C-alpha positions as CSV (number, residue, x, y, z in Angstrom):
1,M,-57.1,-5.5,-65.6
2,R,-60.1,-8.3,-65.7
3,L,-61.6,-6.4,-68.3
4,S,-58.3,-6.1,-70.2
5,L,-58.0,-9.8,-69.9
6,I,-61.4,-10.6,-71.0
7,L,-60.9,-8.2,-74.0
8,A,-57.8,-9.8,-74.9
9,G,-59.4,-13.2,-74.9
10,A,-62.2,-11.5,-77.4
11,L,-59.7,-10.8,-79.9
12,L,-60.3,-14.0,-81.7
13,A,-63.3,-15.1,-80.0
14,C,-66.4,-13.7,-78.1
15,P,-65.7,-13.5,-74.1
16,A,-68.2,-16.6,-73.7
17,L,-65.9,-18.7,-76.1
18,A,-62.5,-17.7,-74.9
19,A,-61.1,-18.8,-71.5
20,G,-57.8,-17.7,-69.9
21,P,-55.1,-16.6,-69.7
22,Y,-53.2,-19.5,-69.1
23,A,-49.4,-19.6,-68.8
24,K,-49.2,-15.8,-68.0
25,F,-46.2,-13.9,-68.9
26,S,-45.3,-10.1,-68.9
27,V,-42.8,-8.0,-70.8
28,G,-42.4,-4.5,-69.9
29,N,-46.0,-2.8,-69.3
30,W,-47.7,-5.7,-71.3
31,A,-49.2,-8.8,-69.7
32,G,-51.2,-11.7,-70.9
33,G,-50.8,-15.6,-71.7
34,A,-52.4,-18.2,-73.7
35,F,-56.1,-18.6,-74.4
36,T,-58.4,-21.7,-75.1
37,N,-61.3,-22.0,-76.7
38,N,-64.1,-22.5,-73.7
39,Q,-66.2,-24.9,-75.7
40,T,-63.7,-27.4,-76.8
41,G,-60.6,-26.5,-74.2
42,A,-58.4,-26.5,-77.3
43,F,-55.7,-23.7,-77.5
44,S,-57.1,-20.4,-79.4
45,H,-54.6,-17.7,-79.3
46,C,-52.1,-16.0,-77.1
47,A,-52.8,-12.3,-76.3
48,V,-51.1,-9.2,-74.2
49,S,-52.6,-6.0,-73.1
50,A,-51.1,-2.7,-72.0
51,S,-53.1,0.2,-70.4
52,Y,-52.7,3.9,-71.0
53,K,-53.6,6.9,-69.0
54,S,-56.1,8.0,-71.7
55,G,-58.3,5.0,-70.6
56,V,-57.7,3.0,-73.7
57,T,-55.9,-0.3,-73.6
58,M,-54.0,-1.7,-76.5
59,H,-54.0,-5.6,-77.2
60,A,-51.7,-7.6,-79.5
61,S,-52.6,-11.2,-80.3
62,L,-51.4,-14.2,-82.5
63,N,-53.6,-17.2,-83.0
64,G,-52.6,-20.9,-84.1
65,N,-52.2,-20.2,-87.8
66,Y,-49.9,-17.3,-86.9
67,G,-52.3,-14.4,-87.6
68,W,-51.9,-11.1,-85.8
69,N,-54.3,-8.7,-84.4
70,L,-54.1,-5.4,-83.1
71,G,-56.8,-4.2,-80.8
72,F,-58.2,-0.8,-78.8
73,S,-60.5,-1.0,-76.0
74,N,-62.3,1.5,-73.6
75,R,-64.7,0.9,-71.1
76,A,-66.5,4.5,-72.4
77,W,-67.1,3.1,-75.7
78,G,-70.5,1.8,-76.9
79,L,-70.0,0.4,-80.4
80,Q,-72.2,-1.7,-82.4
81,P,-70.8,-5.2,-83.0
82,N,-69.4,-5.9,-86.5
83,A,-69.6,-2.1,-87.4
84,D,-66.5,-0.7,-89.6
85,V,-64.6,1.4,-87.7
86,P,-62.2,3.8,-89.9
87,M,-58.9,4.3,-88.3
88,E,-55.5,6.2,-89.1
89,L,-52.5,4.7,-87.4
90,V,-49.5,7.1,-87.6
91,F,-46.3,5.6,-86.2
92,D,-43.1,7.9,-85.2
93,R,-45.1,10.8,-86.8
94,N,-44.0,9.5,-90.1
95,D,-45.6,6.2,-91.7
96,T,-49.2,6.3,-91.8
97,V,-51.7,3.4,-92.5
98,R,-55.4,4.1,-93.1
99,I,-57.5,1.0,-92.5
100,N,-60.9,0.0,-91.5
101,A,-60.9,-1.8,-88.1
102,K,-63.9,-4.1,-86.8
103,A,-65.9,-3.4,-83.5
104,V,-65.9,-6.8,-82.4
105,Q,-67.4,-6.0,-79.0
106,P,-69.2,-2.6,-77.5
107,Q,-65.7,-1.8,-76.1
108,L,-63.3,-3.4,-78.3
109,V,-61.9,-2.5,-81.9
110,V,-59.8,-4.8,-83.7
111,V,-57.3,-4.3,-86.6
112,T,-56.0,-7.4,-88.7
113,M,-52.4,-7.2,-89.3
114,P,-51.1,-9.4,-92.3
115,A,-47.7,-11.1,-91.2
116,N,-45.8,-9.1,-93.9
117,S,-47.7,-5.9,-93.6
118,N,-46.4,-2.3,-92.8
119,I,-48.5,-2.3,-89.8
120,V,-46.6,-5.4,-88.2
121,R,-43.2,-3.9,-89.4
122,A,-44.0,-0.5,-88.0
123,F,-45.6,-1.7,-84.7
124,R,-42.4,-3.8,-84.0
125,G,-40.0,-1.0,-84.6
126,A,-41.8,2.2,-83.8
127,E,-41.5,4.2,-80.5
128,F,-44.7,6.2,-80.8
129,L,-48.2,5.2,-82.2
130,E,-51.0,7.8,-83.0
131,A,-54.4,6.4,-83.5
132,N,-57.1,8.6,-85.1
133,M,-60.4,6.8,-84.7
134,L,-63.9,7.4,-83.5
135,G,-63.5,11.2,-83.6
136,A,-60.7,11.1,-81.1
137,R,-56.8,11.1,-81.1
138,Y,-55.1,8.8,-79.0
139,T,-51.4,8.6,-78.5
140,F,-49.3,5.5,-77.4
141,R,-45.8,5.1,-76.3
142,L,-44.8,1.7,-77.6
143,T,-42.9,0.2,-75.1
144,A,-41.0,-3.2,-75.5
145,T,-43.0,-3.8,-78.8
146,A,-39.9,-5.5,-80.3
147,E,-40.0,-7.8,-77.6
148,I,-43.8,-8.6,-77.4
149,M,-43.9,-10.2,-80.8
150,P,-41.2,-12.7,-80.5
151,A,-43.0,-13.5,-76.9
152,L,-46.3,-14.1,-78.7
153,L,-44.4,-16.3,-81.0
154,D,-43.0,-18.2,-78.1
155,C,-46.3,-18.3,-76.4
156,V,-48.0,-19.9,-79.4
157,K,-45.5,-22.4,-80.2
158,T,-45.3,-23.4,-76.5
159,N,-48.9,-23.5,-75.9
160,A,-50.1,-24.9,-79.3
161,N,-51.1,-28.4,-77.8
162,L,-52.7,-26.7,-74.8
163,K,-55.7,-28.7,-73.9
164,V,-58.1,-28.2,-70.8
165,A,-61.4,-29.2,-69.8
166,P,-64.0,-27.0,-71.3
167,G,-65.1,-24.4,-68.9
168,T,-61.9,-24.7,-66.5
169,P,-61.4,-21.3,-64.9
170,A,-57.7,-19.9,-65.3
171,P,-55.3,-19.8,-62.5
172,A,-55.7,-16.9,-60.3
173,Q,-53.6,-13.7,-60.9
174,G,-50.5,-14.1,-59.1
175,S,-50.8,-17.8,-58.4
176,G,-47.8,-18.6,-60.2
177,T,-49.7,-21.9,-61.9
178,T,-48.4,-22.9,-65.1
179,T,-50.7,-24.8,-67.8
180,A,-50.3,-28.5,-68.2
181,V,-49.9,-29.3,-71.9
182,T,-51.0,-32.7,-73.2
183,A,-47.8,-34.6,-73.4
184,D,-46.9,-36.5,-76.6
185,P,-44.5,-39.4,-75.1
186,A,-42.9,-40.0,-78.4
187,V,-41.9,-36.2,-78.7
188,Q,-40.6,-36.5,-75.2
189,L,-38.5,-39.5,-76.2
190,E,-37.2,-38.2,-79.3
191,A,-36.0,-35.0,-77.2
192,V,-34.2,-37.3,-74.5
193,T,-32.6,-39.6,-77.4
194,L,-31.4,-36.2,-79.3
195,A,-30.0,-34.9,-75.9
196,T,-28.1,-38.1,-75.4
197,N,-26.5,-38.3,-78.7
198,F,-25.5,-34.4,-78.5
199,L,-23.6,-35.3,-75.4
200,L,-22.0,-38.5,-76.5
201,K,-20.9,-36.6,-79.8
202,T,-19.5,-33.7,-77.8
203,Q,-17.9,-35.8,-75.1
204,L,-18.2,-33.0,-72.6
205,P,-16.9,-34.4,-69.1
206,E,-19.5,-35.5,-66.4
207,P,-22.8,-35.6,-68.8
208,K,-26.2,-36.1,-67.6
209,V,-29.4,-35.9,-69.5
210,L,-32.2,-34.2,-67.2
211,S,-35.7,-35.4,-67.8
212,G,-38.7,-35.9,-65.8
213,S,-38.7,-34.6,-62.1
214,E,-34.8,-33.4,-62.9
215,A,-36.0,-31.4,-66.0
216,P,-35.5,-27.8,-66.0
217,A,-38.7,-25.9,-64.8
218,G,-40.7,-24.8,-67.7
219,I,-39.1,-27.2,-70.4
220,G,-42.4,-28.8,-71.2
221,N,-43.3,-32.0,-72.8
222,N,-41.4,-31.4,-75.9
223,G,-37.7,-31.1,-74.6
224,A,-34.9,-32.6,-72.4
225,G,-32.2,-30.8,-70.3
226,W,-28.7,-31.8,-69.9
227,Q,-25.7,-30.7,-67.6
228,A,-21.9,-31.2,-68.0
229,R,-18.8,-29.8,-66.1
230,N,-19.4,-25.9,-66.5
231,A,-22.2,-26.1,-69.0
232,T,-25.8,-26.9,-69.1
233,G,-28.2,-26.9,-72.3
234,L,-31.8,-27.8,-73.6
235,V,-33.0,-29.7,-76.8
236,R,-36.5,-29.0,-77.6
237,V,-38.2,-30.6,-80.3
238,L,-40.5,-28.2,-82.3
239,T,-43.3,-29.9,-84.3
240,G,-45.4,-27.0,-85.7
241,A,-46.3,-27.2,-89.3
242,N,-46.0,-23.5,-89.8
243,L,-42.6,-22.8,-88.2
244,K,-39.9,-21.0,-89.7
245,D,-36.2,-21.4,-88.0
246,V,-36.0,-17.5,-87.8
247,D,-39.2,-17.4,-85.7
248,V,-37.7,-20.2,-83.4
249,A,-34.6,-18.1,-83.1
250,A,-36.6,-15.0,-82.3
251,A,-38.6,-16.8,-79.7
252,V,-35.8,-18.1,-77.9
253,S,-33.9,-14.8,-77.9
254,A,-37.2,-13.3,-76.2
255,A,-37.5,-15.8,-73.8
256,D,-33.5,-15.4,-72.8
257,A,-34.2,-11.8,-72.6
258,R,-37.1,-12.2,-70.2
259,G,-34.8,-14.3,-68.3
260,C,-32.1,-11.4,-67.9
261,Q,-32.3,-9.1,-65.1
262,G,-29.3,-7.1,-66.1
263,R,-27.5,-6.0,-69.4
264,F,-28.6,-8.1,-72.4
265,A,-27.3,-8.7,-76.0
266,S,-28.3,-11.3,-78.7
267,G,-27.9,-11.8,-82.4
268,R,-28.1,-14.8,-84.9
269,T,-26.4,-15.7,-87.9
270,T,-26.0,-18.7,-90.6
271,D,-23.0,-20.9,-90.3
272,T,-22.1,-23.5,-92.9
273,V,-21.3,-27.0,-91.1
274,E,-20.2,-29.9,-93.1
275,G,-22.1,-28.5,-96.3
276,S,-25.3,-27.7,-94.5
277,S,-26.6,-24.3,-93.0
278,V,-27.1,-24.3,-89.6
279,L,-28.6,-21.2,-87.9
280,R,-27.0,-20.0,-84.7
281,G,-28.4,-17.7,-82.5
282,F,-26.3,-16.2,-79.5
283,S,-27.1,-14.0,-76.0
284,S,-25.0,-12.7,-73.2
285,C,-26.5,-11.6,-69.7
286,E,-24.3,-9.5,-67.4
287,N,-25.9,-8.9,-63.8
288,G,-23.5,-7.5,-61.4
289,G,-20.1,-9.7,-61.3
290,D,-22.4,-12.6,-62.9
291,A,-21.9,-13.3,-66.7
292,R,-23.9,-15.9,-68.8
293,Y,-23.3,-16.6,-72.5
294,S,-25.5,-18.8,-74.6
295,E,-25.8,-20.3,-78.0
296,F,-28.4,-22.4,-79.7
297,Y,-28.5,-24.1,-83.0
298,V,-31.9,-24.6,-84.9
299,L,-31.9,-27.6,-87.4
300,P,-34.8,-29.0,-89.7
301,R,-36.3,-32.2,-88.1
302,K,-36.9,-34.9,-90.6
303,Q,-40.6,-35.5,-89.5
304,G,-41.1,-31.8,-89.9
305,G,-40.7,-28.7,-87.7
306,F,-37.4,-28.1,-86.0
307,V,-34.9,-29.3,-83.3
308,M,-33.1,-26.6,-81.1
309,F,-30.0,-27.2,-79.3
310,S,-28.7,-25.1,-76.7
311,V,-25.4,-24.8,-74.7
312,V,-24.9,-22.3,-71.7
313,T,-21.8,-21.2,-69.8
314,T,-20.8,-18.6,-67.2
315,G,-18.2,-16.2,-68.1
316,D,-17.2,-14.8,-71.4
317,G,-18.1,-17.7,-73.9
318,S,-14.6,-19.1,-74.2
319,L,-16.0,-22.7,-74.5
320,H,-18.2,-21.9,-77.2
321,Q,-15.0,-20.3,-79.0
322,Q,-13.3,-23.2,-78.4
323,R,-15.7,-26.2,-79.2
324,R,-18.2,-24.2,-81.4
325,A,-17.4,-26.3,-84.4
326,D,-17.9,-29.5,-82.3
327,F,-21.3,-28.5,-80.9
328,Q,-22.6,-27.5,-84.3
329,R,-21.6,-31.0,-85.7
330,A,-22.6,-32.9,-82.7
331,A,-26.1,-30.9,-83.2
332,L,-26.2,-31.6,-87.2
333,T,-25.3,-35.2,-86.9
334,S,-27.7,-35.8,-84.1
335,V,-30.6,-35.1,-86.4
336,Q,-29.4,-36.8,-89.7
């Protein structure tokens, strides 16, 4: 596993320059986290790895400029760094892609995946991948890749401002330590103000904004939580210059899926509220006799980026059906 993490860090930089993983997470048989530049301490990329019985480990990464990479590593390989590696990728025995990969380390081959490429679409939706390279054929079952890609998006957006002292070791495996992100007090105050305005406009009973030590775990420095009778929620300010609302929605849904231990369903649509388009996402989680329903609204932020408002209730979501227009109108007018 340690070699896999080192090579995941090497997807975008040599091991001597990549530190991590921080903010570790796992989805299915994939595990990884955020990596920093070991010389500057600044965020570099997020990456995950999955090991297979063939001895090959597959890696996927997304950098701060939202560039995708797919990698393959094997302890037995002894490749010449920077050498081209002709590769044929066959997805579900149907879609074939021929490409020149690059040997970035003696044990690691990397494929660049343009965001709109057939490789990205096939990797996200296929069940099996056959990779013909280096005189051998390797077969992989692509478990949870549809969830991995939004999870990496979520990782990049959450850790884009990650800054650690150069040379700082990553938390020990299993330590449960999370990475501290450099706080922007102005963004934190903006989130608290938006949460306050949202509660005032919805007129939910017994409202309370949760920030500082009361804030929900993992909310970071760009959000605020709130609670009211029979409902809770978050407001998160997303300042990334290259963000798209659908990417935000995918990341939120992926995070909701990771937090559900039972039957999960999700979707999204675009509603018109007072002449403006509002992207609405929704999800449900049923675990035994417990059920949770969540909706979130992604709206453009005046200063750039987006603001995400969420409302979570237990049960069948009847409160959302009764008050959805009120929630959307409150979110929309809070950011205007």
